[in-house]
C-alpha positions as CSV (number, residue, x, y, z in Angstrom):
1,X,0.0,0.0,0.0
2,X,1.4,3.4,-0.9
3,X,2.6,5.1,2.3
4,X,4.6,8.2,1.3
5,X,4.8,10.8,-1.4
6,X,6.7,10.0,-4.5
7,X,10.1,11.5,-4.8
8,X,10.7,15.0,-6.3
9,X,13.2,16.4,-8.7
10,X,16.1,18.3,-7.0
11,X,15.8,22.0,-6.7
12,X,18.3,22.5,-9.5
13,X,15.6,21.3,-11.9
14,X,13.5,24.5,-11.2
15,X,14.0,28.1,-12.1
16,X,13.1,30.4,-9.3
17,X,10.5,31.5,-8.4
18,X,8.5,28.3,-8.4
19,X,5.4,28.7,-10.6
20,X,2.1,27.5,-9.1
21,X,-1.4,27.3,-10.6
22,X,-4.8,26.5,-9.1
23,X,-7.4,24.2,-10.6
24,X,-10.9,25.1,-9.4
25,X,-11.9,28.5,-8.0
26,X,-14.4,27.6,-5.3
27,X,-14.2,28.6,-1.6
28,X,-11.2,26.5,-0.7
29,X,-9.2,27.9,-3.7
30,X,-9.1,31.3,-2.0
31,X,-7.3,29.8,1.0
32,X,-4.7,28.4,-1.4
33,X,-4.3,31.7,-3.2
34,X,-4.0,33.7,0.0
35,X,-1.4,31.3,1.4
36,X,0.6,31.3,-1.8
37,X,0.8,35.1,-1.9
38,X,2.5,35.0,1.5
39,X,5.4,32.7,0.4
40,X,8.7,34.0,-0.9
41,X,10.0,32.4,-4.0
42,X,6.6,31.4,-5.2
43,X,4.6,32.9,-8.1
44,X,0.9,32.1,-8.6
45,X,0.7,32.4,-12.4
46,X,-2.7,30.9,-13.4
47,X,-6.0,29.4,-12.5
48,X,-8.4,27.2,-14.4
49,X,-12.2,26.8,-14.1
50,X,-15.0,26.0,-16.6
51,X,-17.1,28.8,-15.0
52,X,-16.1,32.0,-16.7
53,X,-17.6,34.2,-14.1
54,X,-16.0,32.4,-11.2
55,X,-12.7,32.3,-13.0
56,X,-12.7,36.0,-13.9
57,X,-13.6,37.1,-10.3
58,X,-10.9,34.8,-8.9
59,X,-8.2,36.0,-11.3
60,X,-9.0,39.6,-10.7
61,X,-9.0,39.2,-6.9
62,X,-5.5,37.8,-6.9
63,X,-4.1,39.5,-10.0
64,X,-3.4,36.4,-11.9
65,X,-1.8,37.0,-15.3
66,X,-3.4,33.9,-17.0
67,X,-6.7,32.1,-16.8
68,X,-7.9,29.0,-18.6
69,X,-11.3,27.2,-19.0
70,X,-9.8,23.7,-18.4
71,X,-6.8,21.9,-17.0
72,X,-5.8,20.8,-20.5
73,X,-5.6,24.4,-21.7
74,X,-3.7,25.4,-18.6
75,X,-1.1,22.7,-19.0
76,X,-0.7,23.5,-22.7
77,X,-0.4,27.2,-22.1
78,X,1.8,27.3,-19.0
79,X,4.9,25.7,-17.6
80,X,4.2,25.2,-13.9
81,X,6.0,23.5,-11.1
82,X,3.1,22.9,-8.7
83,X,-0.6,22.4,-9.4
84,X,-3.1,23.0,-6.6
85,X,-6.2,20.9,-7.2
86,X,-9.3,22.5,-5.6
87,X,-12.0,20.6,-7.5
88,X,-14.6,18.1,-6.3
89,X,-12.9,14.7,-5.5
90,X,-14.3,12.8,-8.4
91,X,-11.9,14.3,-10.8
92,X,-8.8,14.3,-8.7
93,X,-7.2,11.1,-10.0
94,X,-7.3,12.1,-13.7
95,X,-6.3,15.7,-12.9
96,X,-3.3,14.7,-10.8
97,X,-2.1,12.3,-13.5
98,X,-2.3,15.0,-16.1
99,X,-0.3,17.4,-13.9
100,X,2.4,14.8,-13.2
101,X,2.7,14.0,-16.9
102,X,3.3,17.7,-17.5
103,X,6.1,17.7,-14.9
104,X,4.3,19.4,-12.0
105,X,4.1,18.4,-8.3
106,X,0.5,18.2,-7.1
107,X,-1.1,19.6,-3.9
108,X,-4.6,18.2,-3.7
109,X,-7.5,19.1,-1.4
110,X,-9.1,16.3,0.6
111,X,-10.8,14.0,0.0
112,X,-7.8,13.2,-2.2
113,X,-9.8,10.5,-4.1
114,X,-13.0,8.6,-4.1
115,X,-11.2,5.3,-3.2
116,X,-7.8,3.9,-2.3
117,X,-7.6,2.5,-5.8
118,X,-7.8,6.0,-7.2
119,X,-5.2,7.2,-4.7
120,X,-3.0,4.3,-5.7
121,X,-3.2,5.5,-9.3
122,X,-2.3,9.0,-8.2
123,X,0.7,8.0,-6.2
124,X,1.9,5.6,-8.9
125,X,1.6,8.4,-11.5
126,X,3.6,10.7,-9.3
127,X,6.3,8.2,-8.7
128,X,6.6,7.4,-12.4
129,X,7.0,11.1,-13.2
130,X,9.3,11.6,-10.2
131,X,7.0,14.2,-8.8
132,X,5.5,14.6,-5.3
133,X,1.9,14.4,-4.1
134,X,0.7,16.3,-1.0
135,X,-2.8,15.9,0.4
136,X,-4.0,19.0,2.2
137,X,-4.4,17.8,5.8
138,X,-3.5,21.1,7.3
139,X,-4.4,20.0,10.8
140,X,-1.0,18.4,10.9
141,X,0.7,21.7,10.6
142,X,1.6,24.3,13.2
143,X,4.0,24.4,16.1
144,X,1.6,22.9,18.7
145,X,1.0,19.7,16.7
146,X,4.8,19.4,16.0
147,X,5.6,19.8,19.7
148,X,3.0,17.2,20.8
149,X,4.2,14.8,18.1
150,X,7.7,15.2,19.3
151,X,6.8,14.4,22.9
152,X,4.9,11.3,21.8
153,X,7.6,10.1,19.4
154,X,10.3,10.6,22.1
155,X,8.3,8.4,24.5
156,X,8.4,10.9,27.4
157,X,4.6,10.8,27.8
158,X,4.7,7.1,28.1
159,X,2.7,4.6,26.1
160,X,-0.5,5.9,24.5
161,X,-3.5,4.0,25.9
162,X,-6.8,5.5,24.7
163,X,-8.1,8.3,22.6
164,X,-11.2,10.2,21.6
165,X,-11.5,11.7,18.1
166,X,-14.6,13.7,17.5
167,X,-15.7,15.7,14.5
168,X,-18.9,17.4,15.6
169,X,-19.9,19.7,12.8
170,X,-23.1,21.2,11.5
171,X,-24.2,21.1,7.8
172,X,-27.6,22.2,6.6
173,X,-29.8,20.9,3.8
174,X,-28.6,23.8,1.7
175,X,-25.0,22.6,2.1
176,X,-26.0,19.2,0.6
177,X,-28.0,20.9,-2.3
178,X,-24.7,21.2,-4.2
179,X,-25.1,18.4,-6.8
180,X,-22.0,16.4,-6.1
181,X,-22.4,16.3,-2.3
182,X,-24.1,13.5,-0.4
183,X,-23.8,10.8,-3.0
184,X,-21.4,7.8,-3.2
185,X,-20.7,8.3,-6.9
186,X,-19.5,12.0,-6.7
187,X,-18.5,12.7,-3.1
188,X,-17.3,9.2,-2.3
189,X,-18.6,9.0,1.2
190,X,-20.4,11.0,3.8
191,X,-19.2,12.9,6.9
192,X,-16.7,10.2,7.8
193,X,-14.7,10.9,4.6
194,X,-15.4,14.5,3.9
195,X,-15.2,15.9,7.4
196,X,-14.0,13.4,10.0
197,X,-10.9,12.5,8.0
198,X,-9.3,15.7,9.1
199,X,-9.3,14.7,12.7
200,X,-8.6,11.1,11.9
201,X,-5.5,12.1,10.0
202,X,-4.3,14.3,12.9
203,X,-4.8,11.5,15.4
204,X,-2.9,9.1,13.1
205,X,-0.2,11.7,12.6
206,X,0.3,11.7,16.3
207,X,-0.1,8.0,17.1
208,X,1.3,6.4,14.0
209,X,0.2,3.2,12.2
210,X,-3.2,1.7,12.8
211,X,-4.1,-2.0,12.9
212,X,-7.9,-2.5,12.9
213,X,-11.2,-0.8,13.0
214,X,-14.9,-1.6,13.6
215,X,-17.6,0.9,12.6
216,X,-21.2,1.7,12.0
217,X,-22.7,4.3,9.7
218,X,-26.0,6.1,10.4
219,X,-28.4,8.4,8.5
220,X,-30.4,10.2,11.2
221,X,-31.6,13.4,9.6
222,X,-30.1,14.7,6.3
223,X,-31.5,13.7,3.0
224,X,-28.4,12.1,1.5
225,X,-27.3,8.7,0.2
226,X,-24.4,8.6,2.5
227,X,-24.1,8.8,6.3
228,X,-24.6,11.9,8.5
229,X,-23.2,10.1,11.6
230,X,-20.6,7.4,12.2
231,X,-19.1,5.7,15.2
232,X,-15.9,3.6,15.2
233,X,-13.4,1.8,17.5
234,X,-10.0,2.3,16.0
235,X,-7.0,0.3,17.3
236,X,-3.4,1.5,16.6
237,X,-0.3,-0.7,16.2
238,X,0.9,0.6,19.6
239,X,-2.2,-1.0,21.2
240,X,-3.9,2.3,21.8
241,X,-7.7,2.3,21.3
242,X,-9.6,5.3,20.0
243,X,-13.3,6.1,19.9
244,X,-14.0,8.0,16.6
245,X,-17.2,10.0,16.0
246,X,-18.1,12.1,13.0
247,X,-21.3,14.0,12.4
248,X,-22.8,16.9,10.6
249,X,-25.7,17.2,13.1
250,X,-24.1,19.1,16.0
251,X,-25.4,22.6,16.5
252,X,-22.4,23.5,18.7
253,X,-19.6,22.6,16.4
254,X,-16.3,21.2,17.8
255,X,-13.3,19.2,16.7
256,X,-11.9,17.3,19.6
257,X,-8.9,15.0,20.2
258,X,-8.0,13.5,23.6
259,X,-5.1,11.1,24.0
260,X,-4.5,9.4,27.4
261,X,-1.0,8.0,27.9
262,X,0.7,6.5,30.9
263,X,2.0,9.9,32.0
264,X,-0.4,12.5,30.7
265,X,-3.7,13.5,29.0
266,X,-3.4,15.5,25.8
267,X,-6.4,17.5,24.8
268,X,-7.2,19.6,21.8
269,X,-10.5,21.3,21.1
270,X,-11.0,23.7,18.2
271,X,-13.1,23.9,15.1
272,X,-11.2,24.3,11.8
273,X,-7.7,25.2,13.0
274,X,-5.7,25.3,16.2
275,X,-3.0,27.2,18.0
276,X,-1.2,26.8,21.3
277,X,-4.2,27.9,23.4
278,X,-6.3,25.0,22.0
279,X,-4.0,22.4,23.5
280,X,-3.5,21.2,27.1
281,X,-1.2,18.6,28.5
282,X,-2.3,17.4,32.0
283,X,0.3,15.3,33.9
284,X,-0.6,12.1,35.7
285,X,-0.3,12.4,39.5
286,X,3.0,10.6,39.6
287,X,4.7,13.1,37.3
288,X,6.9,15.7,39.1
289,X,6.5,19.4,38.4
290,X,9.8,19.9,36.6
291,X,9.0,17.1,34.2
292,X,5.5,18.4,33.5
293,X,6.9,21.9,33.0
294,X,9.3,20.6,30.3
295,X,6.3,19.6,28.2
296,X,4.9,23.1,27.9
297,X,4.3,24.8,24.6
298,X,6.8,27.6,24.4
299,X,8.4,29.8,21.8
300,X,7.0,31.5,18.8
301,X,3.6,30.2,17.8
302,X,2.7,29.1,14.2
303,X,-1.1,28.2,14.0
304,X,-2.2,25.3,11.9
305,X,-3.6,26.0,8.5
306,X,-2.9,26.2,4.8
307,X,-0.3,29.0,5.4
308,X,1.8,26.7,7.6
309,X,1.4,23.6,5.5
310,X,2.2,25.3,2.2
311,X,5.2,27.1,3.8
312,X,6.6,23.6,4.7
313,X,5.9,22.2,1.3
314,X,7.5,25.0,-0.7
315,X,10.5,25.3,1.6
316,X,11.2,21.6,1.0
317,X,10.7,21.8,-2.7
318,X,12.9,24.9,-3.0
319,X,15.6,23.2,-1.0
320,X,15.5,20.2,-3.3
321,X,14.2,17.7,-0.7
322,X,10.9,16.8,-2.4
323,X,7.8,16.8,-0.4
324,X,8.4,17.2,3.3
325,X,7.8,14.7,6.1
326,X,4.7,16.6,7.3
327,X,2.8,15.3,4.2
328,X,4.1,11.8,4.4
329,X,1.7,8.9,4.5
330,X,-0.9,10.6,2.2
331,X,-3.1,7.4,2.2
332,X,-3.2,6.7,5.9
333,X,-6.4,8.7,6.7
334,X,-8.2,7.3,3.6
335,X,-7.1,3.8,4.6
336,X,-8.7,4.2,8.0
337,X,-11.8,5.7,6.5
338,X,-12.0,2.9,4.0
339,X,-11.7,0.4,6.8
340,X,-14.6,2.1,8.6
341,X,-16.9,1.9,5.6
342,X,-15.9,-1.7,4.9
343,X,-16.5,-2.6,8.5
344,X,-20.0,-1.1,8.4
345,X,-20.7,-2.9,5.2
346,X,-19.5,-6.3,6.3
347,X,-20.3,-6.1,10.0
348,X,-16.9,-7.1,11.2
349,X,-13.5,-5.8,12.3
350,X,-11.4,-4.8,9.3
351,X,-7.6,-4.9,9.6
352,X,-5.0,-2.8,7.8
353,X,-3.8,-6.0,6.1
354,X,-7.4,-6.7,4.8
355,X,-7.0,-3.6,2.7
356,X,-4.6,-5.4,0.4
357,X,-7.7,-7.0,-1.1
358,X,-8.5,-5.0,-4.3
359,X,-12.2,-5.5,-3.6
360,X,-11.9,-3.2,-0.5
361,X,-9.8,-0.6,-2.4
362,X,-12.7,0.4,-4.7
363,X,-15.9,2.3,-4.0
364,X,-16.6,3.2,-0.3
365,X,-20.4,2.8,-0.8
366,X,-21.9,0.6,1.8
367,X,-24.3,-0.1,4.6
368,X,-25.9,2.9,6.3
369,X,-28.4,2.3,9.1
370,X,-31.5,4.4,8.4
371,X,-32.6,6.3,11.5
372,X,-34.9,9.0,10.0
373,X,-38.5,8.7,11.3
374,X,-40.8,7.2,8.8
375,X,-38.1,6.1,6.4
376,X,-37.6,2.4,5.7
377,X,-34.4,1.1,7.3
378,X,-31.7,-0.4,5.2
379,X,-29.6,-1.5,8.2
380,X,-29.8,-4.1,10.9
């Protein structure tokens, strides 16, 4: 199973500044453009979108010298070093392959693909072209996440034992009125894939490899094909066990991680991004004050976000190191989510080794328990 980004060309292969382009000009593309404008040695040269009105407004907002109606036209008209893919997930695999073939690295919004099979194709295409793939899991970024990961990796907090991973967001019927949302064919999955994967990815970034998962999917309120609530038990290779919840039915929105180790409790509560103030580390009673004080978040703060993630990506590319470690294991969150959907579909524990089966690497569509009043149940 692909685990890391394909290698990149050395910096000597590029002329500075690095030339970037954005495919798709929806809401998330603005975060990309704003972040790119802050980076030294990077020039945002073009955007592409089939909507002329959206493309024109976007290009004028960011002063882009070139605009194109399609990715094909963009790649024919521009020599670019990095393509930022900000389109619905159904097109990501083909779009990434085209960019790799044109010699560009790819930074793709999540969900990176509709299935592990599609993501396999993307990473294979990048590796064949000697170009890197980064999935935008910006929750990994920032000085707080790096500090906590360092403590966990060093073992000073002791063995991780249990965890909570909760994505409690709120999305209205109007949100799902966008044609590609809420269906297996075009969004790939429900809240587990499209929302919960952010926190799942951060949890796995902190705790490392996973081993097995057992999950159930529910449709309690929204008029969608996919789930609007999911529960799972997720076991990591370390033996730590996490309870994972994802929903779009929570009026008070929150993103929560809690990790209990032998020596401490780590807690993070935020919504779409975090800084030092969102994290707490509570020592166990047996930990002395000096040791606990050494765990404190100190120094200059860099919040999580597209700005921080892209800064790391472009610094690494500029230095000739390919994609940085912060975007390694681009498939891990999708593996876990795929395991969750497969578990709900088959009613059993699914292990990471099970995902070697090509039958589990295709569509995520599966069993959703119908919980809406008056609607016929399709579940147990």
